[in-house]
C-alpha positions as CSV (number, residue, x, y, z in Angstrom):
1,M,0.0,0.0,0.0
2,T,1.5,3.3,-1.1
3,G,1.6,6.3,1.2
4,R,-1.2,8.0,-0.6
5,H,-3.4,5.0,-0.4
6,R,-2.6,4.6,3.3
7,I,-3.6,8.3,4.0
8,Q,-6.9,7.7,2.1
9,Y,-7.6,4.5,4.0
10,K,-7.0,6.3,7.3
11,S,-9.2,9.1,6.3
12,Y,-11.9,6.7,5.3
13,M,-11.7,4.7,8.6
14,A,-11.7,8.0,10.6
15,G,-14.9,9.1,8.8
16,T,-16.5,5.7,9.3
17,L,-15.7,5.7,13.1
18,F,-17.2,9.2,13.4
19,I,-20.5,8.2,11.8
20,L,-20.7,4.7,13.3
21,P,-22.3,5.8,16.7
22,A,-25.0,7.8,14.8
23,F,-25.6,4.9,12.4
24,I,-25.9,2.4,15.3
25,L,-28.5,4.6,17.1
26,F,-30.4,5.0,13.8
27,A,-30.4,1.3,13.2
28,V,-31.4,0.4,16.8
29,F,-34.1,3.0,17.4
30,I,-35.5,3.7,13.9
31,F,-34.6,1.3,11.2
32,I,-35.0,-2.0,13.1
33,P,-38.3,-0.9,14.8
34,L,-39.6,0.2,11.4
35,I,-38.9,-3.2,9.8
36,Y,-40.3,-5.0,12.8
37,G,-43.4,-2.8,12.8
38,L,-43.9,-3.6,9.1
39,Y,-43.7,-7.3,9.8
40,L,-46.2,-7.0,12.7
41,S,-48.6,-5.1,10.5
42,F,-49.1,-8.4,8.5
43,T,-49.9,-10.4,11.7
44,D,-52.6,-10.6,14.4
45,Y,-50.0,-9.9,17.2
46,G,-51.7,-8.9,20.5
47,G,-48.7,-8.5,22.8
48,F,-47.9,-10.4,26.0
49,N,-45.5,-12.8,24.3
50,I,-48.3,-14.2,22.1
51,K,-46.8,-15.6,19.0
52,P,-47.9,-13.5,16.0
53,N,-49.8,-15.3,13.2
54,F,-49.3,-14.1,9.6
55,I,-52.6,-12.9,8.2
56,G,-51.5,-11.1,5.1
57,V,-53.1,-7.8,4.2
58,D,-56.1,-8.3,6.4
59,N,-55.2,-5.5,8.7
60,Y,-54.8,-3.1,5.8
61,T,-58.1,-4.1,4.2
62,K,-59.8,-3.6,7.6
63,L,-58.5,-0.1,7.7
64,L,-60.6,0.8,4.6
65,T,-63.8,0.0,6.4
66,D,-62.9,1.1,10.0
67,D,-65.0,4.2,10.7
68,Y,-62.9,5.0,13.8
69,F,-59.7,5.0,11.8
70,L,-61.2,7.0,8.9
71,I,-62.6,9.6,11.4
72,S,-59.1,9.9,13.0
73,L,-57.5,10.3,9.6
74,K,-60.0,13.1,8.7
75,N,-59.4,14.8,12.1
76,N,-55.7,14.7,11.6
77,F,-55.9,16.3,8.1
78,I,-58.2,19.0,9.6
79,Y,-55.7,19.6,12.4
80,M,-52.8,19.8,9.8
81,I,-54.7,22.3,7.6
82,L,-55.3,24.5,10.6
83,F,-52.0,24.0,12.5
84,V,-49.5,24.4,9.7
85,P,-50.5,27.8,8.2
86,L,-51.3,29.4,11.6
87,T,-48.0,28.3,13.1
88,I,-45.9,29.5,10.1
89,L,-47.9,32.8,10.0
90,F,-47.3,33.6,13.6
91,A,-43.7,32.4,13.5
92,L,-43.0,34.5,10.4
93,L,-44.7,37.7,11.7
94,S,-43.0,37.3,15.1
95,A,-39.6,36.8,13.5
96,V,-40.0,39.9,11.3
97,A,-41.1,42.0,14.2
98,L,-38.3,40.8,16.5
99,N,-35.8,41.5,13.7
100,N,-36.9,45.2,13.9
101,I,-37.0,45.5,17.7
102,W,-33.4,45.5,18.6
103,H,-33.6,46.6,22.2
104,L,-36.3,44.0,23.2
105,R,-35.3,41.1,20.9
106,K,-33.5,39.1,23.6
107,Y,-36.4,39.2,26.1
108,L,-39.2,38.7,23.6
109,R,-37.3,35.9,21.9
110,M,-37.0,34.1,25.2
111,A,-40.7,34.7,26.0
112,F,-41.9,33.4,22.7
113,Y,-39.6,30.3,22.9
114,F,-40.4,29.4,26.5
115,P,-43.6,27.5,25.8
116,H,-41.7,25.2,23.4
117,I,-39.5,23.9,26.2
118,T,-42.4,23.7,28.7
119,S,-43.8,20.2,29.5
120,M,-46.7,19.4,27.1
121,V,-48.7,17.8,29.9
122,S,-48.4,20.8,32.1
123,I,-49.5,23.1,29.2
124,A,-52.4,20.8,28.4
125,I,-53.6,20.8,32.1
126,V,-53.4,24.6,32.3
127,W,-55.1,25.3,29.0
128,G,-57.8,22.8,29.9
129,L,-58.6,25.0,32.9
130,L,-58.5,28.1,30.8
131,F,-60.9,26.6,28.3
132,N,-63.4,25.5,31.0
133,P,-66.7,26.8,29.7
134,M,-68.2,27.4,33.1
135,S,-65.3,28.9,35.2
136,G,-62.5,29.4,32.7
137,P,-61.1,32.9,32.2
138,I,-61.3,32.7,28.4
139,N,-65.1,32.6,28.4
140,Y,-65.2,35.1,31.2
141,I,-63.3,37.6,29.0
142,L,-65.5,36.8,26.0
143,K,-68.7,37.4,28.0
144,A,-67.1,40.6,29.4
145,I,-66.7,42.0,25.8
146,G,-70.3,41.2,24.9
147,I,-70.3,37.6,23.6
148,T,-73.3,36.1,25.3
149,N,-72.9,32.5,24.1
150,P,-69.2,31.8,24.0
151,P,-68.0,28.4,22.7
152,E,-68.0,25.4,25.1
153,W,-64.5,24.6,23.7
154,L,-63.3,21.2,25.0
155,M,-66.9,20.1,25.7
156,S,-68.1,20.9,22.2
157,S,-67.4,18.5,19.2
158,A,-67.3,21.6,17.0
159,W,-64.8,23.5,19.0
160,A,-62.6,20.9,20.8
161,L,-60.2,20.3,17.9
162,I,-59.9,24.0,17.2
163,A,-59.0,24.6,20.9
164,I,-56.3,21.9,20.6
165,V,-54.9,23.6,17.5
166,L,-54.8,27.0,19.2
167,V,-52.8,25.5,22.1
168,A,-50.5,23.6,19.7
169,V,-49.8,26.8,17.7
170,W,-49.1,28.8,20.9
171,K,-46.6,26.2,22.1
172,S,-44.9,25.6,18.8
173,F,-44.6,28.9,16.9
174,G,-41.7,30.2,19.1
175,Y,-39.5,27.3,18.0
176,Y,-40.1,28.0,14.3
177,M,-39.8,31.7,14.9
178,I,-36.2,31.2,16.1
179,I,-35.4,29.3,12.8
180,L,-37.0,32.0,10.7
181,L,-35.3,34.8,12.6
182,A,-31.9,33.2,12.0
183,G,-32.9,33.0,8.3
184,I,-33.9,36.7,8.2
185,Q,-30.7,37.7,9.9
186,G,-28.7,35.9,7.2
187,I,-30.2,38.0,4.4
188,P,-27.6,40.5,3.2
189,T,-28.3,44.0,4.4
190,Y,-27.2,45.6,1.1
191,L,-30.4,44.2,-0.6
192,Y,-32.5,46.3,1.8
193,E,-30.3,49.3,1.3
194,S,-30.6,49.1,-2.5
195,A,-34.3,48.7,-2.2
196,R,-34.6,51.8,0.0
197,L,-32.6,53.8,-2.4
198,D,-35.0,52.7,-5.1
199,G,-37.9,53.9,-3.0
200,A,-39.3,50.6,-1.8
201,N,-41.3,50.7,1.4
202,K,-41.2,48.2,4.2
203,F,-44.0,46.1,2.7
204,Q,-42.4,45.9,-0.7
205,Q,-39.1,45.0,0.9
206,F,-40.9,42.2,2.8
207,I,-42.6,40.9,-0.4
208,Y,-39.7,41.2,-2.9
209,I,-36.6,40.6,-0.6
210,T,-37.5,38.9,2.7
211,L,-39.9,36.2,1.4
212,P,-37.8,35.1,-1.6
213,S,-34.6,35.1,0.4
214,L,-36.3,33.2,3.2
215,S,-38.0,30.6,1.0
216,P,-35.5,27.8,1.7
217,T,-36.0,28.3,5.4
218,L,-39.8,28.5,5.0
219,F,-39.6,25.3,3.0
220,M,-37.8,23.5,5.9
221,V,-40.3,24.9,8.4
222,L,-43.2,23.8,6.2
223,I,-41.9,20.2,6.2
224,L,-41.2,20.2,10.0
225,T,-44.7,21.6,10.8
226,I,-46.4,19.1,8.6
227,I,-44.6,16.2,10.2
228,N,-45.3,17.7,13.7
229,S,-49.0,17.9,12.8
230,F,-49.1,14.1,12.4
231,Q,-47.4,13.6,15.7
232,V,-49.9,15.3,18.0
233,F,-50.8,13.0,20.9
234,D,-50.1,14.6,24.4
235,L,-52.6,17.5,24.0
236,V,-55.4,15.1,22.8
237,S,-54.7,12.6,25.5
238,V,-54.7,15.0,28.4
239,M,-57.2,17.6,27.3
240,T,-60.0,15.6,25.6
241,D,-59.0,11.9,25.5
242,G,-60.2,11.8,21.9
243,G,-63.6,13.3,22.7
244,P,-66.2,14.7,22.8
245,G,-67.3,11.6,20.9
246,R,-64.5,11.1,18.4
247,S,-64.1,14.7,17.4
248,T,-60.5,15.0,18.5
249,N,-59.3,11.5,17.9
250,V,-56.2,11.7,15.7
251,L,-54.0,9.0,14.1
252,V,-51.3,8.7,16.8
253,F,-53.9,8.6,19.6
254,R,-55.9,6.0,17.7
255,I,-52.7,3.9,17.2
256,Y,-52.1,4.2,21.0
257,Q,-55.7,3.0,21.7
258,E,-55.4,0.0,19.5
259,A,-52.0,-1.0,20.8
260,F,-52.3,-0.4,24.5
261,S,-56.0,-0.3,25.2
262,N,-57.3,-2.9,22.8
263,Y,-54.0,-4.9,22.6
264,Q,-54.2,-5.1,18.8
265,M,-50.5,-4.6,18.2
266,G,-50.6,-5.9,14.6
267,Y,-53.5,-3.7,13.7
268,A,-51.8,-0.7,15.4
269,S,-48.7,-1.5,13.4
270,A,-50.6,-1.3,10.2
271,M,-52.0,2.1,11.2
272,S,-48.4,3.2,11.9
273,I,-47.2,2.1,8.5
274,V,-50.1,4.0,6.9
275,L,-49.2,7.1,8.9
276,F,-45.5,6.7,7.8
277,V,-46.6,6.4,4.1
278,I,-48.9,9.5,4.4
279,V,-46.1,11.7,5.9
280,M,-43.6,10.4,3.3
281,V,-45.9,11.0,0.4
282,I,-46.7,14.6,1.6
283,S,-43.0,15.3,2.1
284,L,-42.2,14.0,-1.4
285,I,-44.9,16.1,-3.0
286,Q,-43.4,19.1,-1.2
287,F,-39.9,18.3,-2.5
288,R,-41.4,18.0,-6.0
289,L,-43.0,21.4,-5.7
290,E,-39.9,23.0,-4.1
291,K,-38.5,24.3,-7.4
292,K,-41.7,26.2,-8.1
293,W,-41.4,28.6,-5.1
294,V,-38.1,28.1,-3.4
295,T,-35.3,30.5,-4.4
296,Y,-31.7,29.6,-3.7
């Protein structure tokens, strides 16, 4: 082995050793469970060391006629349609505002980000009290400003999912605000200086400079929020337990019910695979559309 080949070999081995821990963690906690879950989705496995029996695609065909699963799927898409644009809107507006408030940026950034690092269970309990239709301060304020019949929130099948979306947006937007704020601060200042010399106002600078320059960051935030919208569980579990009726039952919560309440591990695994495929397809569609609106 020549000296050049020896150096290349050592570099290759060094790189391999650096990525090996991450690869092992990925294999143990993601890849292997995914493959095993795919196998269980073709069985009637019920847990408690019961030997799984292969039943083919029966679990998947059952999903097509399972009203509970279809309602959970519909609720999850409604949640996504509400959560994703609201979160991005509040995160973007907050990031733009903080970028222009130099003397308060540090304190407001911390205040907006703090809900993200707070326990989801604690937040769910507190907001459950706030949304109480009889004694909660939210309805008290609404009545005080003249709304005689405020929503019953978590006790109403029409408002419960909306209430959960509002809490999720409040908790999450600060995290995405930090990402967008970093993207805004990376935009070259000479672009704004040139625009001001050409007579562009603040709104025009936002439309023609900030948004196009921020589009790669917005694309990443869009993907993250969509994935996050299909992972909602804690808020539903603590605040509504899937109710009233089935109005807030979403996919992950339904998977949990089938796996750990009904002990249908095989059927729950089939739901998990369907959820994985849905998120993957939506992400692939986003990447296909990326070139139409993302500017690099």
